[in-house]
N, C-alpha and C positions, 0 to 999 in steps of 0.2 A: 486336357479334358479327362474326365472320369470315364470309365468304361460305359457307365450308364448314359452319359451325355453323348458319347460316340455312337452308341446304339440308337439313341433317339434321332441323331442327325442322319444316320444312314437310312433309318426307316422313313424319315421325312423326304429324303432325296428319292427313294424308291417310290414313294406315294405320288409325289408331284410328277414323276416321269412315267407313271403307268396308269394311274387312276383317271377315268374319263372326266372327272370334275376339274382336273388340272392339266391333263395331257396337252390340250390344244394350246393353252397359254405357255406351257413349258416349251413346246416345239417352236412356237412363234418367237419367243425370247431368244432361244439358243440359235435360231436361224439368222437373227440379226448379226451376230458375231461373224458368221460365215459371209453374209452379204457385204459387210464393210471391212472384211479382213485386210484387203489391200487398198483401202480408201482412208488412209491417214490414222486409223486407230492404233497402228503399230509404228507411228512416227512421233517425233517430239511434241508436236502441237497438241495432240489429243490422247496419247497413250495412257498417261496416268489418270487424268480426270474421267476419261471415257470408261475405263475399266472400273473405276470407283462407282460410277453410275451403274454399270452392268452388275456388279456385285450386289448393289442395293436392290436392283430389280429382281435378281434371283432370290435374295433374302425375303423380298415381299411375297414371293411364291411360297417359300418355306413357312412363312408366318401364317399363311392360310391353313396350314396343317396344325401349327402350334405357335403361339405368340412367344414361347420360350426358346425357339430355335433361332440361332444366328449362324453365320458362316464362319467356321474356325479357320485359322491359318496353319499351314504346315511349315514349321521351322526346320527346314532341311539342313540348316547350318549346325544343328545339334547332333546330327547323325551323318555328317558329310563324308566320313570315312567308310561308312556302310549304309548309304542312303536308302537302300531297298530292303532294309531289315527293320525299319521303324514301324510303329503301331498303325500308321496309315495303310500299310499293305497287309494288314491282318486279314486272314481268310475267314474269320468268324463274323458274327453279326455286328461287330464293333469296327470293322475295317472295310476297305474298298476292294479286297482281293489282291492277287499277286500278278506276276508276269504272265504274258501271253504264251501260248504253246505253238511252236512252229519253228521255222517257216513251213508251208507258205502262208497260212491264214493268220497266225498270231493271236487267235482268240483267247480271251481270259477264260479259264476253265474252272476257277474256284471262286468262292466268296459270293457276296450278294449280287454282283453284277456279271455273273458268269454266263457263258454262251447257253442259249436255250431258255434262260430264265429272265433275261433282261436284254433289251434291244436299243440300238441307237435310233434317233429320230428319223423321220422319213426324208428330210432334206439332206441327211447324211448317208442315205441309202439303206437305212435299216441295218439289219445284221448285228454282228457281235462287236463288243468293245475289244479293241486290239491294243496290246502293249508289247514292246520289244526293248526291255530294260538294257541300257548300255552300261553295264556294271563296271567297266574299266574307266569310265569318264570321271572327271574330278569336279565335284561340287564345291562351291564356296563354303568354307568352314566358319566357325564362330569368330576366329581371328580375322578372317577376310571381311566379314560383315562389319565389325567394329573399326577395322582399318579403313574400310570404304567410307563409312560415315564420318570418320575423322578427316580423311584426305580431302573430302569435298564438303567440309563443314561450312564454308562460306556460301552465302546465298548467291553470290556472283558466279558460282560454279554449277549452277542449276543444269546447264546443258550437258556438262561432263557427267554430273551425277545421274541425270536421267538416262543418258546413253549407256552407261555401264550397268545401271539398274535394269534397263530394258534388255540388254544383250546378255549379261553374265548371270543375272539373277532371275531372268525370265525366259528369253529365247533359248538359251542353252538347256535350261531345265526341261522345257517342253520337249526338246529333242532327246535328252537323256532318258526320258520316260517312254516316249513313243518310238524312238529309234527309227529304223528304216521300215516304214509301213504301218506304224502304230497310229492310233487315233489322235494322240497329242501332237503329232508331227505334221499336221496339215490344217486345211481350212475348217475341218469339222472338230477341232480340238475342244471347243466349248461343250461338246456333247459328252466328253469324258468326265466322270464324277470328280476326279482329282483336279480338274481345271480350276475350280473356284477356290480350293484350298491353297493352290499355288498362288493365285492372284491375290488372295487375302494376305499372303505373306509379302508379296511385292508392295501391296498397299500399306501394310504396316511399316515397312522400311521407309516408304515415302513419308508416312505420318510421323515417324520418329525424327526424320530429317526436318520436317516442318515445325517441330517443337522448338527449334533453336531460336527463332525470332519471328516478328511480324512480317519481315521481308521474305523469310522462308515460307511462311504460311500463305502469303498473298503475292507471289511473284508477278511482276508486270507482264511477263510473257504469256501468262494464262489469264490474268485479270482483265486485260484490255483486248482480248480477241473479239472480232466482230461477228464471226459466223458461229452458228450453233454446232454442237458436236454431232458428227454423222449419225443419222438415224434416230435422233432424240429431239426433244423440245427444249433442251437445256444448253446453256453455255458452260464452258470449262469453269468459269468463276463460281458457278453454283455448287461445285463439288470440291472446293479448296479446303474448306473448314469442316472437319469430320463432325464437329459438335453442332454445326448449323447447316445441315443438308436439307434439301427440299422436304416439305411436309413435316417440318419440325423433327427430323430424324437426327439422332446423335449416336455416334459410334465411338467406343473406347476399346483399344486393344490392350489386353493384359500383357505383362512382361514375363520373364522367365520364372520358373518355379523356384521355391526356396533353396533347393539343392544346388541349382545352377547360379544363383545370384552372386556368390563370392567369386566364382571363376569369371563371370561376365564383368564384374567390377574390376578385377585385375587386368583383364584384357582391354577394357575401356581406357584405363590409365596408360597401359603400354602402347595403345594405338596412337597416342600423341607423341610417341618417340619412334618414328619410322626406322631409324638406324638400329634400334634395339629389337623391335618386334620382327623385323625381317631376318634376324639371326635365329629365330626359332625354326628348326627343321620342319618343313611342310612340303606338300605337293603343290605344284604350280597350277592354280585353278583358273587364272585369267587367260583366256585364249579365244580365238575365232575358229569357227567350223564352217567349211564351205557349205555344208548342208543347211546350216542355220541361216547363213547369208541368203541362200536361195529361198528358203521357206518364208522368211520375214522381209525379204527384199531390202536388205540393208544397203544404203547408198554408199557409193565409193568414198565420199568424204567422211562418212561415219566409220567405215572400215579403217581408213587411214588414221583417224583420231583414236580409235580403239587400240590400234597397235602401239601408239605412243603411251596411252594411259595404262595399258597392261604392263608396261615396263616398270611402272611405279610399284606394282604389287608382287613382283617376282621375288620369292624368298631366296636368300643367299645360299641356303643349304637345302638342296632337293632331298626329299624323303620318299622312300617307297613305303606304301601302306602296310606291307607285310613285315615292316620293321617294328610295328606297334602291336600291343596286345591289350585285351580287355577294353576298358573305357576309352583309353587313348586311341585304340584302333577305330572305335566308333566315332570319336570326335575328329580324328584325322591329324592329331598332334599330341605331344606329350604334355600332360598337365604339370608334371614335375618341372619341366623346362620352363613353362610359363611362370610357375612359382619362383623359380630361380631368377629369371629375368626381372620379375616384379620386385624381388627383394634385393637385387644387386645395386640398383640405382645408377647403373652405367648405361 
């Protein structure tokens, strides 16, 4: 996004969250997420379609400010080595502000959503937005994302795809931002302005997976559910096709910018060769956290399955992030090594 577009988005979020014309509907919508947090919206049956609906409802609010506003996605895989240095955490009018200050309170003290200038909704207790960045935690990088999409490319692997997407690209990221005591680490997470940017990224990953075939787009597990999604008037099947959502709504996610396209293309080709891509020195990003298990109530059977799946993504050569410099440090891996592997053909 351009700086101008980022500023427009931040202004719209501030307006719907503070202005009397929008505040009531804003609070009502975000409270729905808290109400149903532990009622299947973070389980296989509804996680992906329910949050697609939720993003659309939030975007409806933003469009009451301007029809040009859409919810952007935060591609944390592009800054996985230094995830808290990206533009999203900018302290100017084009960002969401930075880390919280503390303990004990962890209130955000800078940016457009700082303490004293912006407040959480009443159902979240009011007060300040809290963050506690876990800077030593390991985010999935660009290689991880492409490897993930390749590993579960078959439509028959939907359950494994959804489980890892939910845990490693969603649950963990919530906790890495909120940490111990932050807004993103609990029932009130939807009240944090970064919530929807993260969920748009999760939705984009699902949308990219869905492009593979009609079976990916319309999985029977979602298509033939009998009950409506919690707290909504819709079924999961109503939100499977991004181009045919209710009220004739169509969504299209943009891809990487021109500078990143060659690197992404190389990694996509390498992802089809697990024995090769796993030789690129990287940090091990696939893991379970007890705190995350507790927050999102991961079932025992899901925990056991994740332990097995995580072994598939373990790099052969572990890498310390301080071994990298410049762009490589930001990405979390050596671009030169990727180029060497792509050119070796081995």
